[in-house]
C-alpha positions in Angstrom: -7.9 -3.7 -29.9 -6.0 -5.1 -26.9 -2.3 -6.6 -26.7 -3.3 -10.1 -27.4 -5.2 -9.4 -30.4 -2.4 -7.2 -32.0 -0.2 -10.3 -31.2 -2.4 -12.6 -33.2 -2.2 -10.1 -36.1 1.1 -11.2 -36.2 0.8 -14.8 -36.1 -2.0 -14.9 -38.9 0.4 -12.8 -41.3 3.3 -15.4 -40.5 1.3 -18.5 -40.0 3.5 -20.8 -42.3 6.8 -19.2 -41.4 6.1 -20.0 -37.7 5.0 -23.5 -38.3 8.2 -24.1 -40.6 10.1 -22.8 -37.6 8.3 -24.5 -35.0 7.3 -28.0 -36.4 9.5 -30.4 -34.2 8.8 -31.3 -30.7 12.4 -32.5 -30.1 13.4 -29.2 -27.9 10.7 -29.9 -25.5 10.3 -33.9 -25.6 11.1 -34.3 -22.0 8.5 -31.8 -21.1 6.1 -33.4 -23.3 6.6 -36.9 -21.8 6.6 -35.7 -18.1 3.3 -34.3 -18.9 1.7 -37.5 -20.3 3.2 -39.9 -17.4 1.8 -37.4 -14.9 -1.9 -36.9 -16.4 -4.7 -38.6 -14.8 -6.9 -39.6 -18.2 -6.9 -38.8 -21.6 -8.2 -35.4 -22.6 -5.9 -32.5 -22.8 -6.5 -28.9 -24.0 -3.9 -27.5 -25.7 -4.4 -23.8 -25.0 -2.7 -21.8 -27.8 -2.3 -24.5 -29.9 -0.8 -22.9 -33.0 -0.3 -25.1 -36.1 -0.9 -28.4 -33.9 2.4 -29.9 -33.2 1.9 -30.9 -29.5 -2.0 -31.8 -30.5 -0.4 -34.1 -32.8 2.3 -35.7 -30.2 -0.8 -36.5 -27.8 -2.8 -38.1 -30.5 0.0 -40.1 -31.7 0.3 -41.3 -28.1 -3.5 -42.4 -27.7 -4.5 -39.0 -25.8 -7.6 -37.3 -27.0 -6.3 -33.9 -27.8 -8.4 -30.5 -28.3 -6.5 -27.2 -29.4 -7.9 -24.0 -29.3 -6.2 -20.6 -30.8 -7.0 -17.2 -31.7 -5.2 -17.4 -34.9 -7.3 -18.6 -37.7 -4.4 -19.2 -39.9 -2.4 -21.4 -37.4 -5.7 -23.4 -37.1 -6.2 -23.9 -40.6 -2.5 -25.5 -40.6 -3.5 -27.1 -37.5 -6.5 -28.8 -39.0 -4.3 -30.0 -42.1 -1.6 -31.3 -39.9 -4.0 -33.1 -37.6 -7.1 -34.2 -39.4 -8.5 -36.2 -36.5 -8.2 -33.6 -33.7 -10.5 -31.1 -32.9 -9.6 -27.4 -33.3 -11.6 -24.3 -32.0 -10.9 -20.7 -32.7 -11.2 -19.4 -28.9 -9.8 -17.1 -26.4 -7.9 -18.8 -23.4 -9.3 -16.1 -21.2 -12.5 -17.0 -21.8 -13.2 -20.6 -21.9 -16.4 -21.9 -23.1 -15.8 -25.8 -22.1 -18.2 -27.6 -19.3 -16.8 -27.4 -15.7 -14.3 -30.2 -15.0 -14.2 -31.2 -18.6 -10.2 -31.9 -19.1 -7.6 -34.0 -17.5 -5.2 -31.9 -18.4 -4.1 -28.1 -20.0 -1.1 -27.8 -21.9 -0.1 -24.2 -22.2 3.2 -24.1 -24.0 4.3 -20.5 -24.9 1.1 -19.1 -24.9 0.0 -17.7 -21.7 2.7 -15.5 -21.7 0.9 -13.3 -24.1 -1.9 -12.6 -21.6 -1.5 -9.7 -20.0 -1.0 -9.5 -16.2 -4.2 -7.6 -15.5 -5.9 -11.0 -17.1 -3.4 -13.6 -15.6 -5.6 -14.4 -12.7 -9.0 -14.8 -14.6 -7.4 -17.0 -17.1 -5.9 -19.4 -14.8 -9.4 -19.5 -12.9 -11.0 -20.7 -16.2 -8.1 -23.2 -16.3 -9.1 -24.5 -13.0 -12.7 -24.6 -13.8 -12.7 -27.0 -16.6 -10.0 -29.5 -15.2 -11.0 -32.4 -13.4 -10.2 -32.6 -9.5 -7.3 -34.8 -10.5 -6.1 -32.3 -13.6 -2.8 -31.4 -14.2 -1.6 -28.1 -15.6 1.3 -27.0 -17.5 2.8 -23.3 -18.3 5.8 -22.2 -20.0 6.8 -18.5 -19.8 10.0 -16.4 -20.0 11.8 -15.4 -17.2 12.1 -11.4 -16.9 10.1 -8.1 -15.7 7.1 -6.6 -17.2 5.3 -6.9 -20.4 6.0 -5.3 -23.6 5.8 -5.8 -27.2 8.8 -7.3 -28.9 9.5 -7.2 -32.4 11.3 -9.8 -34.3 13.2 -9.9 -37.7 11.8 -13.5 -38.4 8.0 -11.6 -38.3 9.1 -9.0 -40.3 9.8 -6.8 -37.7 6.2 -7.1 -36.4 5.9 -7.2 -32.6 4.0 -9.8 -30.4 3.2 -9.0 -26.8 4.9 -10.9 -23.8 4.5 -10.8 -20.2 7.5 -11.7 -18.0 7.5 -13.5 -14.9 10.0 -14.4 -12.1 9.9 -17.9 -10.7 8.1 -16.7 -7.4 5.9 -14.7 -9.1 4.5 -17.5 -11.2 4.2 -20.0 -8.6 2.6 -18.0 -6.6 0.1 -16.8 -9.1 -0.8 -20.3 -10.1 -1.1 -21.4 -6.3 -3.3 -18.5 -5.6 -5.6 -20.2 -8.5 -6.1 -23.0 -6.8 -3.1 -25.6 -7.8 -0.4 -27.0 -6.3 3.0 -26.7 -8.3 4.5 -30.1 -8.3 7.8 -29.7 -10.4 9.7 -26.8 -12.0 12.1 -26.6 -15.2 14.2 -24.1 -15.6 16.0 -23.8 -18.9 18.4 -21.4 -20.6 18.5 -21.0 -24.4 22.0 -20.4 -26.4 20.6 -16.7 -26.7 20.6 -16.2 -23.2 16.6 -16.5 -22.5 15.2 -18.4 -19.7 12.4 -20.1 -19.8 10.4 -21.3 -16.5 8.3 -24.5 -17.0 6.0 -25.3 -14.3 3.4 -28.5 -14.0 0.8 -27.9 -11.2 -1.9 -30.1 -10.2 -5.6 -29.0 -9.0 -5.2 -28.5 -5.4 -7.3 -31.2 -3.4 -7.4 -29.2 -0.1 
């Protein structure tokens, strides 16, 4: 069992608690608004959609949003939360959608669970399923290395986190065929720093 699979076990076990804790989009409203203002088209893939919070936002704004996740329990909540959307049990490292199928990919606090040995392959998959005008959004935690981090909110169970510097994430994204168009750095009250990056499929 790899790191991501162990992380999914934690999400399955505490799916309802995770949903209750993360049911509001207010904390990322500006990020969401920038994304929908800069996307060319209507079809969005929410990678690691969890309980469907952001899929609901996109659908309510008139977009066709599709969510994927590896947590069956979170997907069950998502389907109840957003019955008009499509959700699939799927690994972001091995997307099974056709080439150039999506106008945008939204990876909010999900790509940070993918080990660095799988990161480039995962981004190449994102590039493959995005149209030539496609928009990518990724958020990760700033830091060094990758490790399991336990949380009292989830009974002391661990989730695997992969940390990046701004330069490291930008280089990884650009090496996978994208051009970064915007960075947003956010500091939480608890001292954690989030790196938010928007990138377009590179036309060159």
